[in-house]
C-alpha positions, 0 to 999 in steps of 0.5 A: 980153062977152055976156049971161047966158043965150038971146041970138041973134046976127044971122050973113051966110047966105054966110059960114061963121063960129066962135065962140072962147070966151075967158073962162065959157063959152058953149052953142052948141047941145048944145055948152058951150065953154069957153076957147080952142076953137073952135065950128065954124058952116058957111056958110048960117046965119042966126043963132047963138042962144047960152045964156051963162055969167055972165061969159062971152066970146067971138069970133066970126069969119065970112067967105067959104068958102075956095074950095079944101078946107085942113088946119088942124093946131096953129097951121097951116093950108094946102092941103096935108099937107106944105105942113103939115110944111114950116111946122112945119120953118120955125117950127121952125128961128124962121124970119123967115116968121113975127115975132117972138114976144115973150113972155117964154116965148118960141117953142113948139115945135111937136109932132111932126103924127101922120101923121108919121114917127116 
């Protein structure tokens, strides 16, 4: 849980970071992030100033930047659209690659990527 009001989180300058809001609202610069939204902050920053609403919870992720460019779509991360298409096909087929999804609702179908032919 974050303290309501202004706060500053220390960052590693050589890492890129993302902030995922879990509950409430967090303002990063001029942008307000709500639950389920990811705010991306690339490398080169020593700190992250935030404005935090009541009861806000967030997860700060960070690490060394990837050497290769990545394609991110829906819940998939890959090096190309072809790899995303293959991952989506495996997901839709219930392949073991992604393990079991133990929820009452089961596996959520992945939508068709915007580049796919309809």
